[in-house]
PDB file of N, CA, C, O and CB in Angstrom:
ATOM      1  N   MET A   1       8.994  -5.096   5.268  1.00  0.00           N
ATOM      2  CA  MET A   1       9.018  -5.235   3.870  1.00  0.00           C
ATOM      3  C   MET A   1       8.709  -3.982   3.095  1.00  0.00           C
ATOM      4  O   MET A   1       7.799  -3.263   3.508  1.00  0.00           O
ATOM      5  CB  MET A   1       8.116  -6.255   3.501  1.00  0.00           C
ATOM      6  N   ASP A   2       9.321  -3.679   2.103  1.00  0.00           N
ATOM      7  CA  ASP A   2       9.076  -2.484   1.293  1.00  0.00           C
ATOM      8  C   ASP A   2       7.854  -2.784   0.377  1.00  0.00           C
ATOM      9  O   ASP A   2       7.596  -3.920  -0.021  1.00  0.00           O
ATOM     10  CB  ASP A   2      10.379  -2.088   0.435  1.00  0.00           C
ATOM     11  N   LYS A   3       7.145  -1.712   0.081  1.00  0.00           N
ATOM     12  CA  LYS A   3       5.908  -1.703  -0.683  1.00  0.00           C
ATOM     13  C   LYS A   3       6.261  -1.831  -2.176  1.00  0.00           C
ATOM     14  O   LYS A   3       7.022  -1.027  -2.715  1.00  0.00           O
ATOM     15  CB  LYS A   3       5.080  -0.395  -0.400  1.00  0.00           C
ATOM     16  N   LYS A   4       5.705  -2.840  -2.820  1.00  0.00           N
ATOM     17  CA  LYS A   4       6.016  -3.070  -4.123  1.00  0.00           C
ATOM     18  C   LYS A   4       4.919  -3.588  -5.003  1.00  0.00           C
ATOM     19  O   LYS A   4       4.081  -4.308  -4.460  1.00  0.00           O
ATOM     20  CB  LYS A   4       7.061  -3.914  -4.147  1.00  0.00           C
ATOM     21  N   LEU A   5       4.791  -3.308  -6.380  1.00  0.00           N
ATOM     22  CA  LEU A   5       3.897  -3.799  -7.292  1.00  0.00           C
ATOM     23  C   LEU A   5       4.547  -4.865  -8.213  1.00  0.00           C
ATOM     24  O   LEU A   5       5.562  -4.609  -8.861  1.00  0.00           O
ATOM     25  CB  LEU A   5       3.340  -2.677  -8.053  1.00  0.00           C
ATOM     26  N   LYS A   6       4.021  -5.884  -8.243  1.00  0.00           N
ATOM     27  CA  LYS A   6       4.526  -7.047  -9.249  1.00  0.00           C
ATOM     28  C   LYS A   6       3.562  -7.192 -10.443  1.00  0.00           C
ATOM     29  O   LYS A   6       2.381  -7.512 -10.310  1.00  0.00           O
ATOM     30  CB  LYS A   6       4.610  -8.546  -8.479  1.00  0.00           C
ATOM     31  N   ILE A   7       4.087  -6.965 -11.470  1.00  0.00           N
ATOM     32  CA  ILE A   7       3.176  -6.877 -12.658  1.00  0.00           C
ATOM     33  C   ILE A   7       3.873  -8.037 -13.722  1.00  0.00           C
ATOM     34  O   ILE A   7       5.063  -8.117 -14.029  1.00  0.00           O
ATOM     35  CB  ILE A   7       3.139  -5.151 -13.337  1.00  0.00           C
ATOM     36  N   ARG A   8       2.897  -8.787 -14.118  1.00  0.00           N
ATOM     37  CA  ARG A   8       3.157  -9.870 -15.093  1.00  0.00           C
ATOM     38  C   ARG A   8       2.391  -9.719 -16.417  1.00  0.00           C
ATOM     39  O   ARG A   8       1.172  -9.550 -16.399  1.00  0.00           O
ATOM     40  CB  ARG A   8       2.797 -11.203 -14.472  1.00  0.00           C
ATOM     41  N   ILE A   9       3.010  -9.771 -17.439  1.00  0.00           N
ATOM     42  CA  ILE A   9       2.222  -9.647 -18.865  1.00  0.00           C
ATOM     43  C   ILE A   9       2.461 -11.007 -19.500  1.00  0.00           C
ATOM     44  O   ILE A   9       3.569 -11.404 -19.859  1.00  0.00           O
ATOM     45  CB  ILE A   9       2.821  -8.352 -19.940  1.00  0.00           C
ATOM     46  N   LYS A  10       1.285 -11.709 -19.609  1.00  0.00           N
ATOM     47  CA  LYS A  10       1.297 -13.066 -20.153  1.00  0.00           C
ATOM     48  C   LYS A  10       1.448 -13.002 -21.640  1.00  0.00           C
ATOM     49  O   LYS A  10       1.078 -11.999 -22.250  1.00  0.00           O
ATOM     50  CB  LYS A  10       0.029 -13.834 -19.779  1.00  0.00           C
ATOM     51  N   PRO A  11       2.006 -14.088 -22.279  1.00  0.00           N
ATOM     52  CA  PRO A  11       1.996 -14.157 -23.706  1.00  0.00           C
ATOM     53  C   PRO A  11       0.649 -13.793 -24.491  1.00  0.00           C
ATOM     54  O   PRO A  11       0.713 -13.219 -25.579  1.00  0.00           O
ATOM     55  CB  PRO A  11       2.383 -15.508 -24.036  1.00  0.00           C
ATOM     56  N   ASP A  12      -0.537 -14.135 -23.923  1.00  0.00           N
ATOM     57  CA  ASP A  12      -1.786 -13.753 -24.508  1.00  0.00           C
ATOM     58  C   ASP A  12      -2.261 -12.331 -24.345  1.00  0.00           C
ATOM     59  O   ASP A  12      -3.360 -11.958 -24.756  1.00  0.00           O
ATOM     60  CB  ASP A  12      -2.758 -14.586 -23.999  1.00  0.00           C
ATOM     61  N   GLY A  13      -1.381 -11.541 -23.721  1.00  0.00           N
ATOM     62  CA  GLY A  13      -1.656 -10.158 -23.344  1.00  0.00           C
ATOM     63  C   GLY A  13      -2.269  -9.775 -22.020  1.00  0.00           C
ATOM     64  O   GLY A  13      -2.346  -8.630 -21.573  1.00  0.00           O
ATOM     65  N   THR A  14      -2.751 -11.034 -21.376  1.00  0.00           N
ATOM     66  CA  THR A  14      -3.389 -10.684 -20.123  1.00  0.00           C
ATOM     67  C   THR A  14      -2.333 -10.125 -19.034  1.00  0.00           C
ATOM     68  O   THR A  14      -1.171 -10.523 -18.952  1.00  0.00           O
ATOM     69  CB  THR A  14      -4.137 -11.964 -19.577  1.00  0.00           C
ATOM     70  N   ILE A  15      -2.880  -9.209 -18.270  1.00  0.00           N
ATOM     71  CA  ILE A  15      -1.877  -8.601 -17.301  1.00  0.00           C
ATOM     72  C   ILE A  15      -2.317  -9.011 -15.907  1.00  0.00           C
ATOM     73  O   ILE A  15      -3.498  -8.931 -15.569  1.00  0.00           O
ATOM     74  CB  ILE A  15      -1.795  -6.970 -17.420  1.00  0.00           C
ATOM     75  N   GLU A  16      -1.424  -9.423 -15.156  1.00  0.00           N
ATOM     76  CA  GLU A  16      -1.545  -9.648 -13.713  1.00  0.00           C
ATOM     77  C   GLU A  16      -0.952  -8.757 -12.871  1.00  0.00           C
ATOM     78  O   GLU A  16       0.200  -8.473 -13.200  1.00  0.00           O
ATOM     79  CB  GLU A  16      -1.075 -10.816 -13.363  1.00  0.00           C
ATOM     80  N   ALA A  17      -1.414  -8.165 -11.780  1.00  0.00           N
ATOM     81  CA  ALA A  17      -0.680  -7.428 -10.884  1.00  0.00           C
ATOM     82  C   ALA A  17      -1.039  -7.866  -9.563  1.00  0.00           C
ATOM     83  O   ALA A  17      -2.132  -8.351  -9.271  1.00  0.00           O
ATOM     84  CB  ALA A  17      -0.866  -6.020 -11.057  1.00  0.00           C
ATOM     85  N   GLU A  18       0.065  -7.651  -8.655  1.00  0.00           N
ATOM     86  CA  GLU A  18       0.020  -8.032  -7.215  1.00  0.00           C
ATOM     87  C   GLU A  18       0.688  -6.976  -6.385  1.00  0.00           C
ATOM     88  O   GLU A  18       1.787  -6.518  -6.699  1.00  0.00           O
ATOM     89  CB  GLU A  18       0.705  -9.402  -6.967  1.00  0.00           C
ATOM     90  N   THR A  19       0.032  -6.597  -5.343  1.00  0.00           N
ATOM     91  CA  THR A  19       0.717  -5.773  -4.394  1.00  0.00           C
ATOM     92  C   THR A  19       1.575  -6.587  -3.312  1.00  0.00           C
ATOM     93  O   THR A  19       1.130  -7.656  -2.893  1.00  0.00           O
ATOM     94  CB  THR A  19      -0.329  -4.907  -3.703  1.00  0.00           C
ATOM     95  N   LEU A  20       2.750  -6.111  -2.877  1.00  0.00           N
ATOM     96  CA  LEU A  20       3.414  -6.735  -1.908  1.00  0.00           C
ATOM     97  C   LEU A  20       3.804  -5.764  -0.783  1.00  0.00           C
ATOM     98  O   LEU A  20       4.344  -4.702  -1.093  1.00  0.00           O
ATOM     99  CB  LEU A  20       4.537  -7.400  -2.483  1.00  0.00           C
ATOM    100  N   GLY A  21       3.575  -6.048   0.445  1.00  0.00           N
ATOM    101  CA  GLY A  21       3.875  -5.261   1.582  1.00  0.00           C
ATOM    102  C   GLY A  21       2.869  -4.071   1.723  1.00  0.00           C
ATOM    103  O   GLY A  21       3.186  -3.054   2.341  1.00  0.00           O
ATOM    104  N   ILE A  22       1.744  -4.214   1.179  1.00  0.00           N
ATOM    105  CA  ILE A  22       0.791  -3.114   1.287  1.00  0.00           C
ATOM    106  C   ILE A  22      -0.408  -3.693   2.014  1.00  0.00           C
ATOM    107  O   ILE A  22      -1.200  -4.433   1.431  1.00  0.00           O
ATOM    108  CB  ILE A  22       0.395  -2.505  -0.135  1.00  0.00           C
ATOM    109  N   LYS A  23      -0.535  -3.363   3.258  1.00  0.00           N
ATOM    110  CA  LYS A  23      -1.552  -4.102   4.040  1.00  0.00           C
ATOM    111  C   LYS A  23      -2.955  -3.251   4.097  1.00  0.00           C
ATOM    112  O   LYS A  23      -3.032  -2.038   3.906  1.00  0.00           O
ATOM    113  CB  LYS A  23      -0.958  -4.377   5.562  1.00  0.00           C
ATOM    114  N   GLY A  24      -3.980  -4.075   4.380  1.00  0.00           N
ATOM    115  CA  GLY A  24      -5.237  -3.423   4.375  1.00  0.00           C
ATOM    116  C   GLY A  24      -5.847  -3.072   3.110  1.00  0.00           C
ATOM    117  O   GLY A  24      -5.459  -3.605   2.071  1.00  0.00           O
ATOM    118  N   GLN A  25      -6.838  -2.153   3.127  1.00  0.00           N
ATOM    119  CA  GLN A  25      -7.603  -1.787   1.827  1.00  0.00           C
ATOM    120  C   GLN A  25      -6.712  -0.731   1.069  1.00  0.00           C
ATOM    121  O   GLN A  25      -7.182  -0.237   0.044  1.00  0.00           O
ATOM    122  CB  GLN A  25      -9.158  -1.139   2.160  1.00  0.00           C
ATOM    123  N   ALA A  26      -5.439  -0.342   1.505  1.00  0.00           N
ATOM    124  CA  ALA A  26      -4.796   0.522   0.890  1.00  0.00           C
ATOM    125  C   ALA A  26      -4.221  -0.068  -0.546  1.00  0.00           C
ATOM    126  O   ALA A  26      -3.812   0.654  -1.455  1.00  0.00           O
ATOM    127  CB  ALA A  26      -3.807   1.000   1.828  1.00  0.00           C
ATOM    128  N   CYS A  27      -4.260  -1.355  -0.576  1.00  0.00           N
ATOM    129  CA  CYS A  27      -3.759  -1.924  -1.823  1.00  0.00           C
ATOM    130  C   CYS A  27      -4.852  -1.664  -3.005  1.00  0.00           C
ATOM    131  O   CYS A  27      -4.468  -1.603  -4.173  1.00  0.00           O
ATOM    132  CB  CYS A  27      -3.465  -3.528  -1.606  1.00  0.00           C
ATOM    133  N   THR A  28      -6.189  -1.517  -2.671  1.00  0.00           N
ATOM    134  CA  THR A  28      -6.992  -1.089  -3.714  1.00  0.00           C
ATOM    135  C   THR A  28      -6.936   0.273  -4.278  1.00  0.00           C
ATOM    136  O   THR A  28      -7.564   0.599  -5.285  1.00  0.00           O
ATOM    137  CB  THR A  28      -8.166  -1.285  -3.348  1.00  0.00           C
ATOM    138  N   ASN A  29      -6.125   1.107  -3.563  1.00  0.00           N
ATOM    139  CA  ASN A  29      -5.871   2.407  -4.193  1.00  0.00           C
ATOM    140  C   ASN A  29      -4.993   2.464  -5.412  1.00  0.00           C
ATOM    141  O   ASN A  29      -4.865   3.476  -6.102  1.00  0.00           O
ATOM    142  CB  ASN A  29      -5.299   3.257  -3.234  1.00  0.00           C
ATOM    143  N   TYR A  30      -4.337   1.201  -5.657  1.00  0.00           N
ATOM    144  CA  TYR A  30      -3.451   1.038  -6.746  1.00  0.00           C
ATOM    145  C   TYR A  30      -4.149   0.585  -8.037  1.00  0.00           C
ATOM    146  O   TYR A  30      -3.597   0.678  -9.133  1.00  0.00           O
ATOM    147  CB  TYR A  30      -2.406   0.081  -6.366  1.00  0.00           C
ATOM    148  N   ILE A  31      -5.413   0.080  -7.858  1.00  0.00           N
ATOM    149  CA  ILE A  31      -6.107  -0.497  -9.013  1.00  0.00           C
ATOM    150  C   ILE A  31      -6.263   0.633 -10.110  1.00  0.00           C
ATOM    151  O   ILE A  31      -5.933   0.447 -11.282  1.00  0.00           O
ATOM    152  CB  ILE A  31      -7.547  -1.096  -8.567  1.00  0.00           C
ATOM    153  N   LYS A  32      -6.756   1.739  -9.668  1.00  0.00           N
ATOM    154  CA  LYS A  32      -6.929   2.927 -10.801  1.00  0.00           C
ATOM    155  C   LYS A  32      -5.605   3.262 -11.366  1.00  0.00           C
ATOM    156  O   LYS A  32      -5.486   3.346 -12.589  1.00  0.00           O
ATOM    157  CB  LYS A  32      -7.572   4.353 -10.188  1.00  0.00           C
ATOM    158  N   ILE A  33      -4.602   3.459 -10.580  1.00  0.00           N
ATOM    159  CA  ILE A  33      -3.247   3.712 -11.057  1.00  0.00           C
ATOM    160  C   ILE A  33      -2.788   2.728 -11.973  1.00  0.00           C
ATOM    161  O   ILE A  33      -2.291   3.129 -13.025  1.00  0.00           O
ATOM    162  CB  ILE A  33      -2.316   3.793  -9.988  1.00  0.00           C
ATOM    163  N   LEU A  34      -2.877   1.378 -11.728  1.00  0.00           N
ATOM    164  CA  LEU A  34      -2.541   0.397 -12.647  1.00  0.00           C
ATOM    165  C   LEU A  34      -3.290   0.392 -13.978  1.00  0.00           C
ATOM    166  O   LEU A  34      -2.704   0.301 -15.057  1.00  0.00           O
ATOM    167  CB  LEU A  34      -2.704  -0.820 -12.021  1.00  0.00           C
ATOM    168  N   GLU A  35      -4.586   0.493 -13.851  1.00  0.00           N
ATOM    169  CA  GLU A  35      -5.443   0.579 -15.088  1.00  0.00           C
ATOM    170  C   GLU A  35      -5.050   1.730 -15.960  1.00  0.00           C
ATOM    171  O   GLU A  35      -4.992   1.625 -17.186  1.00  0.00           O
ATOM    172  CB  GLU A  35      -6.927   0.724 -14.724  1.00  0.00           C
ATOM    173  N   GLU A  36      -4.792   2.790 -15.329  1.00  0.00           N
ATOM    174  CA  GLU A  36      -4.354   3.971 -16.214  1.00  0.00           C
ATOM    175  C   GLU A  36      -2.912   3.783 -16.801  1.00  0.00           C
ATOM    176  O   GLU A  36      -2.698   4.066 -17.980  1.00  0.00           O
ATOM    177  CB  GLU A  36      -4.384   5.338 -15.360  1.00  0.00           C
ATOM    178  N   MET A  37      -1.972   3.331 -16.023  1.00  0.00           N
ATOM    179  CA  MET A  37      -0.629   3.061 -16.414  1.00  0.00           C
ATOM    180  C   MET A  37      -0.476   2.049 -17.527  1.00  0.00           C
ATOM    181  O   MET A  37       0.292   2.217 -18.473  1.00  0.00           O
ATOM    182  CB  MET A  37       0.108   2.618 -15.266  1.00  0.00           C
ATOM    183  N   LEU A  38      -1.325   0.885 -17.347  1.00  0.00           N
ATOM    184  CA  LEU A  38      -1.279  -0.167 -18.302  1.00  0.00           C
ATOM    185  C   LEU A  38      -2.253  -0.074 -19.558  1.00  0.00           C
ATOM    186  O   LEU A  38      -2.237  -0.871 -20.495  1.00  0.00           O
ATOM    187  CB  LEU A  38      -1.549  -1.389 -17.571  1.00  0.00           C
ATOM    188  N   ASP A  39      -3.060   0.967 -19.439  1.00  0.00           N
ATOM    189  CA  ASP A  39      -4.124   1.141 -20.318  1.00  0.00           C
ATOM    190  C   ASP A  39      -5.025  -0.197 -20.347  1.00  0.00           C
ATOM    191  O   ASP A  39      -5.199  -0.828 -21.389  1.00  0.00           O
ATOM    192  CB  ASP A  39      -3.553   1.519 -21.724  1.00  0.00           C
ATOM    193  N   ALA A  40      -5.547  -0.547 -19.185  1.00  0.00           N
ATOM    194  CA  ALA A  40      -6.119  -1.780 -18.898  1.00  0.00           C
ATOM    195  C   ALA A  40      -7.363  -1.703 -18.075  1.00  0.00           C
ATOM    196  O   ALA A  40      -7.484  -0.726 -17.335  1.00  0.00           O
ATOM    197  CB  ALA A  40      -5.168  -2.588 -18.260  1.00  0.00           C
ATOM    198  N   LYS A  41      -8.242  -2.551 -18.107  1.00  0.00           N
ATOM    199  CA  LYS A  41      -9.458  -2.602 -17.195  1.00  0.00           C
ATOM    200  C   LYS A  41      -9.433  -3.803 -16.333  1.00  0.00           C
ATOM    201  O   LYS A  41      -9.164  -4.867 -16.891  1.00  0.00           O
ATOM    202  CB  LYS A  41     -10.773  -2.606 -17.995  1.00  0.00           C
ATOM    203  N   THR A  42      -9.666  -3.806 -15.084  1.00  0.00           N
ATOM    204  CA  THR A  42      -9.747  -4.793 -14.136  1.00  0.00           C
ATOM    205  C   THR A  42     -10.813  -5.654 -14.376  1.00  0.00           C
ATOM    206  O   THR A  42     -11.942  -5.177 -14.481  1.00  0.00           O
ATOM    207  CB  THR A  42      -9.831  -4.289 -12.896  1.00  0.00           C
ATOM    208  N   MET A  43     -10.592  -7.066 -14.498  1.00  0.00           N
ATOM    209  CA  MET A  43     -11.629  -7.955 -14.818  1.00  0.00           C
ATOM    210  C   MET A  43     -11.904  -8.715 -13.494  1.00  0.00           C
ATOM    211  O   MET A  43     -13.062  -9.052 -13.251  1.00  0.00           O
ATOM    212  CB  MET A  43     -11.243  -8.899 -16.032  1.00  0.00           C
ATOM    213  N   GLU A  44     -11.005  -8.975 -12.713  1.00  0.00           N
ATOM    214  CA  GLU A  44     -11.183  -9.681 -11.506  1.00  0.00           C
ATOM    215  C   GLU A  44     -10.139  -9.329 -10.508  1.00  0.00           C
ATOM    216  O   GLU A  44      -8.983  -9.088 -10.855  1.00  0.00           O
ATOM    217  CB  GLU A  44     -11.191 -11.109 -11.753  1.00  0.00           C
ATOM    218  N   SER A  45     -10.555  -9.297  -9.219  1.00  0.00           N
ATOM    219  CA  SER A  45      -9.679  -8.991  -8.087  1.00  0.00           C
ATOM    220  C   SER A  45      -9.767 -10.076  -7.059  1.00  0.00           C
ATOM    221  O   SER A  45     -10.887 -10.484  -6.753  1.00  0.00           O
ATOM    222  CB  SER A  45     -10.032  -7.646  -7.462  1.00  0.00           C
ATOM    223  N   THR A  46      -8.654 -10.608  -6.467  1.00  0.00           N
ATOM    224  CA  THR A  46      -8.598 -11.448  -5.325  1.00  0.00           C
ATOM    225  C   THR A  46      -7.682 -10.677  -4.322  1.00  0.00           C
ATOM    226  O   THR A  46      -6.883  -9.797  -4.643  1.00  0.00           O
ATOM    227  CB  THR A  46      -8.058 -12.918  -5.692  1.00  0.00           C
ATOM    228  N   TYR A  47      -7.920 -11.145  -3.045  1.00  0.00           N
ATOM    229  CA  TYR A  47      -7.108 -10.471  -2.106  1.00  0.00           C
ATOM    230  C   TYR A  47      -6.135 -11.526  -1.301  1.00  0.00           C
ATOM    231  O   TYR A  47      -6.446 -12.669  -0.966  1.00  0.00           O
ATOM    232  CB  TYR A  47      -8.067  -9.669  -1.126  1.00  0.00           C
ATOM    233  N   THR A  48      -4.920 -10.880  -1.082  1.00  0.00           N
ATOM    234  CA  THR A  48      -4.041 -11.869  -0.297  1.00  0.00           C
ATOM    235  C   THR A  48      -4.297 -11.723   1.168  1.00  0.00           C
ATOM    236  O   THR A  48      -5.207 -10.985   1.544  1.00  0.00           O
ATOM    237  CB  THR A  48      -2.491 -11.642  -0.571  1.00  0.00           C
ATOM    238  N   SER A  49      -3.622 -12.319   1.945  1.00  0.00           N
ATOM    239  CA  SER A  49      -3.675 -12.244   3.469  1.00  0.00           C
ATOM    240  C   SER A  49      -3.379 -10.926   3.966  1.00  0.00           C
ATOM    241  O   SER A  49      -3.908 -10.517   5.000  1.00  0.00           O
ATOM    242  CB  SER A  49      -2.718 -13.192   4.121  1.00  0.00           C
ATOM    243  N   GLU A  50      -2.460 -10.142   3.209  1.00  0.00           N
ATOM    244  CA  GLU A  50      -2.134  -8.765   3.650  1.00  0.00           C
ATOM    245  C   GLU A  50      -3.336  -7.827   3.529  1.00  0.00           C
ATOM    246  O   GLU A  50      -3.339  -6.816   4.232  1.00  0.00           O
ATOM    247  CB  GLU A  50      -0.960  -8.204   2.821  1.00  0.00           C
ATOM    248  N   PHE A  51      -4.332  -8.064   2.724  1.00  0.00           N
ATOM    249  CA  PHE A  51      -5.567  -7.332   2.723  1.00  0.00           C
ATOM    250  C   PHE A  51      -6.184  -7.369   4.107  1.00  0.00           C
ATOM    251  O   PHE A  51      -6.694  -6.343   4.557  1.00  0.00           O
ATOM    252  CB  PHE A  51      -6.526  -7.894   1.685  1.00  0.00           C
ATOM    253  N   TYR A  52      -6.165  -8.391   4.742  1.00  0.00           N
ATOM    254  CA  TYR A  52      -6.929  -8.504   6.068  1.00  0.00           C
ATOM    255  C   TYR A  52      -6.106  -8.158   7.201  1.00  0.00           C
ATOM    256  O   TYR A  52      -6.505  -8.345   8.351  1.00  0.00           O
ATOM    257  CB  TYR A  52      -7.467  -9.896   6.308  1.00  0.00           C
ATOM    258  N   GLU A  53      -4.889  -7.624   6.915  1.00  0.00           N
ATOM    259  CA  GLU A  53      -4.012  -7.148   8.025  1.00  0.00           C
ATOM    260  C   GLU A  53      -4.123  -5.658   8.139  1.00  0.00           C
ATOM    261  O   GLU A  53      -4.577  -5.007   7.197  1.00  0.00           O
ATOM    262  CB  GLU A  53      -2.522  -7.553   7.802  1.00  0.00           C
ATOM    263  N   HIS A  54      -3.726  -5.085   9.261  1.00  0.00           N
ATOM    264  CA  HIS A  54      -3.610  -3.778   9.460  1.00  0.00           C
ATOM    265  C   HIS A  54      -2.329  -3.149   9.412  1.00  0.00           C
ATOM    266  O   HIS A  54      -1.384  -3.728   9.948  1.00  0.00           O
ATOM    267  CB  HIS A  54      -4.128  -3.528  10.533  1.00  0.00           C
ATOM    268  N   GLU A  55      -2.156  -2.034   8.841  1.00  0.00           N
ATOM    269  CA  GLU A  55      -0.779  -1.364   8.732  1.00  0.00           C
ATOM    270  C   GLU A  55      -0.498  -0.768   9.994  1.00  0.00           C
ATOM    271  O   GLU A  55      -1.391  -0.126  10.548  1.00  0.00           O
ATOM    272  CB  GLU A  55      -0.679  -0.274   7.620  1.00  0.00           C
ATOM    273  N   GLN A  56       0.682  -0.901  10.552  1.00  0.00           N
ATOM    274  CA  GLN A  56       0.967  -0.348  11.825  1.00  0.00           C
ATOM    275  C   GLN A  56       1.702   1.042  11.550  1.00  0.00           C
ATOM    276  O   GLN A  56       2.685   1.122  10.814  1.00  0.00           O
ATOM    277  CB  GLN A  56       1.851  -1.376  12.701  1.00  0.00           C
ATOM    278  N   VAL A  57       1.178   2.040  12.159  1.00  0.00           N
ATOM    279  CA  VAL A  57       1.720   3.419  11.947  1.00  0.00           C
ATOM    280  C   VAL A  57       2.294   3.970  13.202  1.00  0.00           C
ATOM    281  O   VAL A  57       1.532   4.113  14.159  1.00  0.00           O
ATOM    282  CB  VAL A  57       0.640   4.371  11.435  1.00  0.00           C
ATOM    283  N   THR A  58       3.554   4.299  13.315  1.00  0.00           N
ATOM    284  CA  THR A  58       4.111   4.872  14.456  1.00  0.00           C
ATOM    285  C   THR A  58       4.032   6.494  14.380  1.00  0.00           C
ATOM    286  O   THR A  58       4.290   7.151  13.371  1.00  0.00           O
ATOM    287  CB  THR A  58       5.574   4.347  14.593  1.00  0.00           C
ATOM    288  N   ILE A  59       3.674   6.950  15.488  1.00  0.00           N
ATOM    289  CA  ILE A  59       3.646   8.439  15.574  1.00  0.00           C
ATOM    290  C   ILE A  59       4.555   8.921  16.655  1.00  0.00           C
ATOM    291  O   ILE A  59       4.307   8.557  17.804  1.00  0.00           O
ATOM    292  CB  ILE A  59       2.225   8.962  15.833  1.00  0.00           C
ATOM    293  N   ALA A  60       5.583   9.700  16.423  1.00  0.00           N
ATOM    294  CA  ALA A  60       6.454  10.114  17.402  1.00  0.00           C
ATOM    295  C   ALA A  60       5.953  11.447  17.792  1.00  0.00           C
ATOM    296  O   ALA A  60       5.609  12.257  16.932  1.00  0.00           O
ATOM    297  CB  ALA A  60       7.885  10.113  16.950  1.00  0.00           C
ATOM    298  N   GLN A  61       5.889  11.755  19.293  1.00  0.00           N
ATOM    299  CA  GLN A  61       5.508  12.969  19.744  1.00  0.00           C
ATOM    300  C   GLN A  61       6.700  13.496  20.582  1.00  0.00           C
ATOM    301  O   GLN A  61       7.221  12.854  21.494  1.00  0.00           O
ATOM    302  CB  GLN A  61       4.193  12.875  20.507  1.00  0.00           C
ATOM    303  N   GLU A  62       7.090  14.785  20.159  1.00  0.00           N
ATOM    304  CA  GLU A  62       8.142  15.450  20.932  1.00  0.00           C
ATOM    305  C   GLU A  62       7.565  16.367  21.969  1.00  0.00           C
ATOM    306  O   GLU A  62       6.681  17.179  21.696  1.00  0.00           O
ATOM    307  CB  GLU A  62       9.062  16.228  20.024  1.00  0.00           C
ATOM    308  N   GLN A  63       8.076  16.225  23.152  1.00  0.00           N
ATOM    309  CA  GLN A  63       7.541  16.992  24.221  1.00  0.00           C
ATOM    310  C   GLN A  63       8.636  18.065  24.636  1.00  0.00           C
ATOM    311  O   GLN A  63       9.829  17.799  24.774  1.00  0.00           O
ATOM    312  CB  GLN A  63       7.129  16.036  25.429  1.00  0.00           C
ATOM    313  N   ASN A  64       8.050  19.344  24.817  1.00  0.00           N
ATOM    314  CA  ASN A  64       8.900  20.414  25.253  1.00  0.00           C
ATOM    315  C   ASN A  64       8.864  20.464  26.683  1.00  0.00           C
ATOM    316  O   ASN A  64       7.802  20.667  27.271  1.00  0.00           O
ATOM    317  CB  ASN A  64       8.523  21.713  24.682  1.00  0.00           C
ATOM    318  N   LYS A  65       9.974  20.290  27.299  1.00  0.00           N
ATOM    319  CA  LYS A  65       9.984  20.427  28.771  1.00  0.00           C
ATOM    320  C   LYS A  65      10.640  21.736  29.259  1.00  0.00           C
ATOM    321  O   LYS A  65      11.723  22.123  28.820  1.00  0.00           O
ATOM    322  CB  LYS A  65      10.719  19.237  29.389  1.00  0.00           C
ATOM    323  N   GLN A  66       9.974  22.350  30.127  1.00  0.00           N
ATOM    324  CA  GLN A  66      10.500  23.784  30.626  1.00  0.00           C
ATOM    325  C   GLN A  66      10.764  23.539  32.139  1.00  0.00           C
ATOM    326  O   GLN A  66       9.934  23.082  32.926  1.00  0.00           O
ATOM    327  CB  GLN A  66       9.321  25.118  30.386  1.00  0.00           C
ATOM    328  N   ILE A  67      11.968  23.888  32.415  1.00  0.00           N
ATOM    329  CA  ILE A  67      12.443  23.769  33.891  1.00  0.00           C
ATOM    330  C   ILE A  67      12.242  25.247  34.409  1.00  0.00           C
ATOM    331  O   ILE A  67      12.877  26.168  33.896  1.00  0.00           O
ATOM    332  CB  ILE A  67      14.130  23.219  34.053  1.00  0.00           C
ATOM    333  N   LEU A  68      11.400  25.441  35.372  1.00  0.00           N
ATOM    334  CA  LEU A  68      11.177  26.760  35.998  1.00  0.00           C
ATOM    335  C   LEU A  68      12.060  26.792  37.071  1.00  0.00           C
ATOM    336  O   LEU A  68      12.171  25.853  37.858  1.00  0.00           O
ATOM    337  CB  LEU A  68       9.761  27.031  36.456  1.00  0.00           C
ATOM    338  N   ASN A  69      12.781  27.968  37.151  1.00  0.00           N
ATOM    339  CA  ASN A  69      13.768  28.240  38.314  1.00  0.00           C
ATOM    340  C   ASN A  69      13.038  29.313  39.202  1.00  0.00           C
ATOM    341  O   ASN A  69      12.951  30.505  38.907  1.00  0.00           O
ATOM    342  CB  ASN A  69      15.309  28.820  37.762  1.00  0.00           C
ATOM    343  N   PRO A  70      12.527  28.719  40.331  1.00  0.00           N
ATOM    344  CA  PRO A  70      11.865  29.734  41.262  1.00  0.00           C
ATOM    345  C   PRO A  70      12.926  30.789  41.837  1.00  0.00           C
ATOM    346  O   PRO A  70      14.097  30.496  42.079  1.00  0.00           O
ATOM    347  CB  PRO A  70      11.148  28.943  42.515  1.00  0.00           C
ATOM    348  N   LYS A  71      12.399  31.967  42.008  1.00  0.00           N
ATOM    349  CA  LYS A  71      13.283  33.065  42.404  1.00  0.00           C
ATOM    350  C   LYS A  71      13.244  33.225  43.942  1.00  0.00           C
ATOM    351  O   LYS A  71      13.919  34.096  44.489  1.00  0.00           O
ATOM    352  CB  LYS A  71      12.859  34.403  41.689  1.00  0.00           C
TER     353      LYS A  71
END
């Protein structure tokens, strides 16, 4: 799943934001960004099941192989 932010502005001016596809505590990194972008202050936070998951990171390692030709 792609990483997304879902933002809802209600008729009373209340703003709700939700992260999608962002696992673990990384979602909390977006709170300050959203506050600045929306000129708002966080009043309450709840966590989805993705908060309790771990993001899988794949690291590829390239190996250099040298073939020695004995003389």
